[in-house]
N, C-alpha and C positions, 0 to 999 in steps of 0.2 A: 334563661335565668332559673336558678334553683327555687322551687316553690316550697320553702321551709314551712309555710303554713299548713302543709299536708302532714307534717309531723305532729302527733298529738300526745297528750299526757292527761292524767287525772280523769275527770268525768268523760272527756272526749275520747280518751283511750278506751274506757269501758264501753262507750257507745260503739266504737269501731270493733271491739271484740265481739259484741252481740251480732253485728252484721257478718263478721267473719265466721262465727259459729254456725250461722244459718246456711244450710245446704242449698237454699233457693235464693233467686233474685226475685224480689217482690216489688210490685209497682201498683200505683193507682191509675186506672184507665177508665175511659168512657164505656159505659155498659153497652152502648150501641155497637161497639167494635168487638164484643166478646167472642162471637163466632169466628171472626177473622183471626183474633189472637190465639184461639184454641187450635186453629189450623197451623199456626206458627210454633206450637209447642207449649203455649201458656195454659195454665189451668186455673179455674175459678177458685177463689178462697172464701170471700164473703162480700156482702153488700156494705156500703157506707150509709151514713144517715141521709146524705144526699142521694136519692135514687138514681141519679144520672151516672154514678160512678160505682165501680167494683174494684175489689182487690184481687190481683192475679199474681201467679208466680210460675217460675220454671226452674228446673235444676241448673245450678251453675255448671259451666263447662269444666271438664276434668282438669284442665290446666289451672283454672282459677281455684278449684277445690284444693289442688296440691299447694298452691301459694298460700292459701288460707291455713292449711295444716302446718306449714313451716312457720308462718306468722304467729299462729296460736301457740306453737311450741315455745317461741321466745317470750311471748307474753306470759305464759305459765311459769317460765323460769324467773320472772321478776324484772324483765327489762321495762324501764319506766317510760320510755319514749319510742314510738314506732310509727311507721307510715300509716296513714288513715286508710288508704285504698290503693288501687293500681295506678293512680295518676301522679305518683310522686316522681319528679324528674330532677336530675342534678346536672349542673354544668361541669364539664371536665376539661375545658380549654380556657386557660386564664385569659388569653388574648381574644377569645371569641365566645362571649357568654351565651350566644345562641346555640352553641353546640351542647346539646343535653342528652342525657341517657335516662330512660325510664328504669326505675329501680323496683324490683319485685318485692323484696323485703328489706327494710332498714330498721335496725334495732340499736338502741343506745342505753348504756348504764354508766355507772361512775368510772368504770375501767375501760370499756371498749365501745367501739362503734362498728357494727357489722353490716356489710352489704351482701345480700344473698341473691344470686341469679338462679332461678328455678327453671328446670326443663322436665317436661312430663309427657308420657304417652299413655294411650288408653289401655294397651296391653304390652307385655314385655317384648322388647325389640333391641336390636343393636343400635347404638348411637354413635355418630361421628360429628364432632363439634369443633373441628379445627378453626374455622372462620370465627365462630362465636367466642371461643376462648382467646384467640389472638386479639379480637376486638376489645374484650374486657381487659386484657393485659395492657393494651395501648391506652386505656382510659384510667388505669389504676392510680397513677401518680396525680393526675388532675383531680380525681375524685377524693383522694386522700387529703390533698391540700385544702379542698373546699370544705371537707368535714371538719378539719382542724380549726378552720376559721370560726366555725359555729360551736364546736365541742373541743376546746383545747385540752391537751394532756391525755386525750384518749388514745388507745392503741387501735388502729384501724385494721380490720381483718376482712378478707373477701372469701366468700363461700360459694361453691358450685354444687347445687343440690339437684338430684335427679330422681325421678320416679319412673319405674318400668323400663329404664334404659340400662343395657350392659355397655359399659364404656370401652372404647378402644384403648389399647396399651399406649399408643402414641399420645392420645388425649390426656391420659393419666400422667404421663411424663411431662406434658406441657403444664398441667396444673401444679405438679410438684416443683418444676423449675421456676415457676413464677410466684410460688408461695400462696397459691389459691387452695383453700382447704376443700376437700371433696367430701360431700355428704351423700351417701347412697341411701337406698330404702332402709337397709339394715342400720345405718347410722341414725337415721331419723327415728326408726322404731326403738332403738336403744335409748335415746334421750327421751322419747315419749314415755317409755316405761319408767325410766328413772324419775321423770318429773311427777308421774302418778304416785310414786312411792315417797319421794323426798320433798315434793313441793318446790318452792323457790330455791331451796338449798341445792337442787340439781344444777343450778347455774354455776355453783362453785366447781363442780366437776367439769362442766363445759369450759369455764374460764381456765381451769387447771390444764386442760388439754390444748386450748387455743393459746394460752399465755405461759406455757411451761417455763419455769425458771424466771419469769418476770416478777418484779417486786410488787407486793401488796402495799399500797399507800396507807398511811395512818393506822398501821397495825402495831399494837403493843405486844412485843414478842418476848418479854422476860418473865420467867417463872421460877419460883423457888424449887430446888430439886436435890435429890440425893444421888450421888454417883457411886456405883458398885461394880462388881466384876462377877461374871457368870459364864461358865463354859469357855473360858479364855477370852471373853469379849467384855468390853466396858459397856455399861448401860446406865441410863438415867431414869429415875422414877420421880414423877411429879403429878400434880393435879392441875387441870386446866379447864376453862370454860368450854363447853362443846362448840360454841359458835366459832371460837378461834381455830379449833382443830378442823372444823368443817371447811374453813377457808383454805388451809394448807394441805389438807389430807386428800388422798386418793386411794382407790381400792386396787386389789391385786391385778397386775398385768400378766397376761399369759406369755408375752415375749417383749422384746424391746419395743418402745413406742414406735408406732408405724409412721410411714412417711406423711400421712395426712393428719397426724396428731389425734387420731381416734384411738381410744383404748382398745387394744386387741383382746383383752380379757377382763371381765369383771365377774367375780363370783356374784351370782344374781342375788339381789336383795329381795327377799320374799315379802310380798305385800302383807300377807296375813301375819307373818312373824313380826314385821315392822309395826303393824297396828297394835299387836299385843304388847310390844315394847313401849309404844307411845302411851297406851292406856295405863300400863304399869307405872310409868314415870308420872303421868298426870294424877295418879292416885297416891302420890307421895312414895312411890317405890324407888329403889336405888340398886345399883350394881356394885358390890364391894370389890369384885375382881377387876383387874386392870386390862385396858386395851393394850395390844402389842403393836408397836409401830417401828418403822425404820426411817430415820431422818437422812435425807440426801443432802449432803453439803457440797456436792460437786468436787469432792476430794479435798476441800479446804479445812475440814475438821470443824468441830463445834466449839463455840466460846462458852466456857464454864468458869465463872468467877467464884473462887473459893471464899467461903464465909470466914470471918475472923474466929468464930467459935467452932471448934472441932472436938471430936472425942478421940483422945490420943491413941487408945488401944483398939480402935475400930478401923476396919478396912474401908468402910463407907465414908464418903466425904459430903459435907453440906455446902451448898452454894447457889448461885443464880445461873440458870441456863438460858442462853440466848437462842431462841428458835429462829430458823430462817424466815424471813419476811417474803416468802415466795410461794406462789401457787405451785401445786404439784410437788411439794418437797417432803411430805410425810406420808409414806406408804402404810396403809392400815393392813397389817398382817392378819390381825384377828380382832373382832369386836365391831365390825361395821354396822351391825344391826343396833348395837347399843349406842353407837355414836349417832347414826342417822335417826334413831328413835327420838332424839332431842330436836330434830329439825321441825320448824313451824310450831314450836311450843315456847311458852314463856320461860321455861327452864333452861333453854339454850344459853341464856346469859346469867341466870340466877344460880345454877348448879355448877359444880366442878366434877370432873370424872378422873379416876386414877389412870395413869399411863406409864407403861414401861417402854422406853425408847432405846433402840440400838442405833448406832451411827454407821452410815454407809455400808450396810450389809450388801454383799453382791447378790446378783439375781438368784443364783443357785441356793445361797444360804437363806434368802427370803422364802423361796418356794419350799425348801426342806422344812423350814420352821412352820410354814402354813400347813403343809401336809401332816407333820407330826401332831400339831394341835388339833386339826380337824379329823384325823384318823382316830384319835383318842376320844373325841367328843361325838362325832357323827361321821359315818362312813362317807368317803369321797366316791361319787359314782364313777362308773367305768368311762363314760364319755369325758368327764372332767379330768380323770387321771391321765387318759391318753393326751388330752390337751396340754396338761401341765408337763408331761414328759418332753414336749418339744423344747422346753426350757431346761428342765432339770438335768437332762442327759446330753445336752448339746455338746459339751466339752468333756464328757466322761472319759476316763482313761481306757475303758473297754470300748473298742471300735464298734462292736455289735450294738452297744448301748447308744453310741452316736448315731448309728443308722436307724435305731428305733426312734430317736428324737427327730431324725430327718423325715421318716415316714409320717410321724405325727404332724410335723410342720406342713408337709405337702398336703396331707388330708385336710388340715386346717385351712390352708390357702384355697383349696378347691371350694370351700364354703364362704370365704371372706373376700377374696380378691375381686375388685370391682369389674374385672374383665372375665371372670369365670362363668361358664354356663350354669354352674351349680351354686351361684351366688344366692344366699338366703335359703338354700334347700337342705342344708346339713345342720343337724343338731350339734352345736359346739358348746363346750363347757357345760353349763346347766340350762341350756336353752330348752324351751318347752316344745314338745312335738306337735305338729299340725298335719293336716292332710297333704300339704305340699312340702313341708319341712319334715321329712320322714326318713332321712338317711342319717345314720349315726356316724360320727367321726371315727368311732372305734371300728365300725365295719369297713370303712375305707382304709384305715390303717392296716387292718388285717389283710385286706386284698393286696395291698402293696407288699406286705410281708411274704405273700405267696408268689411273688413275681421274681424275675431274675434281674431287675433293674439295678439293685444294690448288691455290693459285695458282702459275702458271708465270711466271718473270721472265726478262727479257732483259738487255741491257747497262744498266749503272747502275741495276740493280734495277727497271727499268721493267716494268710488268705487261703480259704477253702475253695471258694468259687468266686470268680471275678464278675462283678455286676456290669451289665451292658451299658449303663449310664454313669457308672461310678468313676469319677475323675479325681478322686482323692479326698477333698474336704467338703463338708456339708454345704457351704455357701456356693461353691462352684457347681456342685451336683444340682442344687435347686435351680440355678440359672439355666441349666441344661434340661433337666427332666421336667420341671413344672410347665414351662411353655409348650413342651411336646404334648404332655397330657392334656393341657387346656385346649390346644389346637385340635387334637383328635376328638375331644368331647364336643367341641363346637361343630364339627362335621356331623356328628350323630344328632345333636340338638337341631341343627338347621334342617336336617332331612327327616326327622321323626318328631316334629313339634307336637302333634296331638298326644303321642305317648309320653313325650318328655314332660308335658304339663299335667299329665293325668295323676301324678303323685302316687299316693298309696292305692289308688284305684287301677293303676297300670302295672306293667312288669319291668319298666325301665328305671325310673328314678325312685327306686326303693333299694334297700340294702343289697338284696340278692342280685338285682339287675345291674347296679353300678359296680358291684364286686365282679360280676361276670364280664362287664365291659373292660374294666381295668386289667383283668387277667387275660382277656382276649388281646388287648393291645400288647401285652408282654409276649404272648404267643406269636403275634405277627412280627414283632421286633426280632425275636429269636429266629424266625423263619427267614426274614430279610437279611439278617446278618450272615446266616449260613449260605445264602445265595449271593453274598458279596454285593448286595444292592444298597446297603446302608452301613455306616460305621459310626455310631453315635458319639464315640469319644474322640474321633478324628476332628480337629478344629476346622478342617475344610468341608466337613459334612454339615450342610445347612439344615436347620430345624424344619423349615418350610418344605424342603425337598424330601425329608424323611416322612413328613406328614402326607405328602402327595403319594409316596410309595405305599403307605399304610392304607390310604383311602381306597385303593383298588380292592383290598381284602375286606374292607368294611362294607362295601356296597351290598354283598349278599345278606349281611346281617341287617342292614338298614331295610332292605326289601322284605326280609322276614318279619321284622318288627312292625312294618307298615301294613302287612297283610295278615297279621294274626287274627284268627277268628275267636269267638268267645270260648269254644271248647279248648283250643290250644292255650289260651290265656288262663283258663280255669285249671288246666292240667299243670301248667308251670307253677302257678301260685298255690296249687294244692299240695305240693311237696313241702313238708315241714321238717324241722329238726336239723341236725348237723349236715345232712347230705343235700339240703335244699340249694345252698350256694353252689355246690358242685354240679347239681342238675342244670342250673342256669348256665354255668360256664361251659359245660360239655355240650349243652344244646346249642349254644352260640358257636362253639367250635365246629360242630357237626354241620350246621347250616352253611358256614363258610366253606368247609371241606367239600360239600356236595357241589358247589359252584366253582371253586378254585381248587382243582384237583391236585395241584402241587402242594397244597397246604394240608399237612397231616401231622398235627402236634403229637408229641410223645404221649402215649397212653390212650389216645382217642379211639383207635380201632379196638383195643382190648376192652375199653369201657362200653363201646357199642355192643360188642359181642357178649360181654359178661353181665352188664348191668341194665342196659336199656332194652334188652329183649326178654325181660323177665316174664312177660305174659304171652310171648309168641307161641310157645309150644302148646299151652293149654288152649289158647284162642284158636289155633289151627285145628285142633281136635274137636273143639266145640262147634266151630263153624261148619266142619264137614258133617257132623251129626245133625246140625240144625238144617242145613240145606237138604239132606236126605229126608229128614222128617217132614219138612215143608212140601217137598215134591211128592212124597207119599200121600200126604193129606189131600193135596190138590188133585192128583190123579184119581184117588179113590172117590172124592166128591164129584169130580167132573164125569167120571164113569157112571156114577149113580144118577146124576142129573141128566146127562145127554145120551147115555147108552154107548154102543160100540163105536160111534163116530165122534166120541168126545174130543179127540185131538183136533178135529176140524172145527167142530161147533164151539168148543170152549176156549180156543186160542186165537189171538190176532194173526192175520195172515202173514205179516212180516216176521213174527216170531216163529211161526210154523215153517216158513220157507227157509229161514236162516238155519234153524235146527236141522231141517231136512238136508240141506247142503253139507253142513258139518258132518252129519252121520254118513252121508254118501262118500265124502272125502276120506273119512276115517276107514270106512269099510273097504274102499278102493286100496288104500295103503296096506291094510291088513291082508287082503286077498293077494296083492302083488308080492307079498312076502310069505305066501303059502300059509297064512294064518286064517283062522275062522273070522269071517266078517259078519258079526252079529250085533253091531251097534245099531240101536233103535233111535228114532227121533227123540223120544222122551229122555234118553240118556244124555242128550246134548243140550238140554234145557238148564240154564243157570239160575241162581237165586235172583239175579237181576231180571231175568225173563219171568220168574214167578210173580214179581211185583206187577208186571204188565198183564199177566194172565188173570190174576185175581181182580184187577181193576177193569178188565175188559168187559164192555157191554154191561149186562146186569149181573155179572158174576159176583160182584162184591155184595150187593144188596140181597140177592137171592140165595147165595151159597156161603160166601166166606166171611162176612162181617162178624158173625157170632163165633167163628172158628179161629180166625187169625187176628183178632183184636186183643192185644195184651190187656190184662185187667187194669193196669195203671193208665192205659190209654182210653178206657171206656168213656171218659167224659169228653173226649175230643169230638168235634162235630163233623169233620170231613174224612173221606176215605184216604185222602192224601196224608193227613195227619196220622191216621191209624195204621197206615202201612209204611210210615217213615222208617221204622226199625228195619224193615226188609231192605230198603235202599242203603241204609247205613252199613248193615252187615254185608251186603253184596259188594260195596266199595271196599270194605275191609278185607274181603277174600282176595281182591285184586292187589291191594297194598301189601298184604302179608307175604306175597310171593317174591317181593323184592328183597334182596339180601341185606340192604342197609336199613330196612324199615323196622320200627319198633311199635308194638301195639300200645297206645296210651292207656293209662290206668282207667280213665273214665270210660273208654271204649270197651276195655276188658270187662268192666262192671256191667255194661249193657249186654255184651255177649253172654256173660255168665247168667244174667237174669233171664234172658230169652231161653238159654239152654235149660235152666231149672224149670221154667214154665212149660216148655214143649216136651222135653225129654224126661226129666226126673219126675215131674208131677203128672 
């Protein structure tokens, strides 16, 4: 049986809210059991008047915390009836009332009844919910009928809410097919921010998305208006109570309403700005300038009843305008802060605001008008412009503009698709940057612009270069290219999780890192096409098989990312300016090329030769001089300390024997070729040997500590620390002999500092 008594309102709802807000489970327990309770994770809070009892608490499990977060969101939106706790159950089989389902969140208002299924994980992971979604689908009809017996005339909606899960594409398709609305972390965050700024009026935005085009009951929709003409378009000017417009209005969409009824773009309503507007209104302030809206009539046109009284020689007409009685029917092109400034104030009903309304503007016209207004008032940031381009240029006559829109759309999808590894990691529109959301949509769009995925066009849309994934129209290209990119990113994420989640502290999920990855994927695709291993535009070429081919070339890059040391990471991130993204990209190419010898992208060899060996020549010269200087100091000091037998007394036996053998072999070779064999043991000592010699026995403390400790290392406590520079430079001597090696900038700076200390000074 359904336990409707678990659904609360009024004071009981307030009490339930207080428990939901509490991050802890609190209980009254016997004091004698306190130590045992503490072992189970409970902590002491306070004593009661009765000394036999104490109050204890422990943090709620993460899944319960997530359910509370979702519950509180609907409470803050103004839903008047919600389930009290996790014990609400509903019957879903009319013939068998014992068949019940526990409901995580149940919320009811005058328009809708919502059932929310919550799934959460402690940390981000892939989620597969085939069985659970199928089970919910099987119960939906029964649950809907049961709700309508208690709450007639409500529209029943089902929501699937997840935290820390990346959904599978098949599960997303199941939700869409069965009309279950998907709430990701980003969706919940969006509405949480909205409710902070708009209060209970945020519910209208939610209902607008859940009930788009559904009728609003008991709404008075007639307003006196003036009809005019501007820019070839009819418009209507009228005054209206903010409360009415809040119900039917919605803010700018970045693209068509998506499959889950979640707004894909909203120009962020700034909390500070909104508060300033509210304060202004509550101090008898007013805005004489009009809001700009576009009324969506679904192509039916607007009803405008002409007044009997007209001005004969005026183009303007007086009359009564019939606004749509539908959620989501008035798009606020400009003035959302002015409108939402009235939310949660007494003036929402008492004041009227002036409005200029266009009818059925298409998406491109809406966006152009938005851009023109906001460019003149306040600059539109680069991220937002890139985002809007995915709409504005989608059907542009210039095919290059269409591809620009496509790149913007794919970049946007990387940050918003619930199956994307970069979900919630990309700054979209006017999103705020964070340590993990630190990739800009503009950076990703630019990376795609530098690839060969899409066709480049010249005059009259003539093809200059054919794109590897360009099958003609934007929709078809997206269906081919985006799943490929997502699949490749999933491979990197799955194998480089530490670096992937490092955000701005790492080298991967930052602008330069992701740009490098996208361009590397393009390089690999070009290489595989030349080898006739893949043909992306061939319908018989499966996306999964292409990803399998790509993975072979990603393996060296994955290994490189996972074995980066601090100096390599510092060197990569140390490059700034316009060449930094190229440095990442070329470094990734180089790593793959060193392991996959058939992979040699255009320009890589030249780049390595001309750019990445910038410090090699000077380093080679400095290292030679440093080695000679160190050896000279050691031989001089050992001779002074030990006398003529310094080679024996001052060196470890293994070093001496090895150098003796090398000298003997070299002399043998020279004499065999009738050349003078005058190679001495000391000539065969390397800088690495010098480290062993100065550390040998009491050599360091009695002879070399004061001579070979760099001033900047004087504070170090051990000889290992003070001689580390010798080890680093000796390794560099070995590395620099390799033809493909490039001396890192940080290492060159160390070499230079040692050279200055030993040689110049």
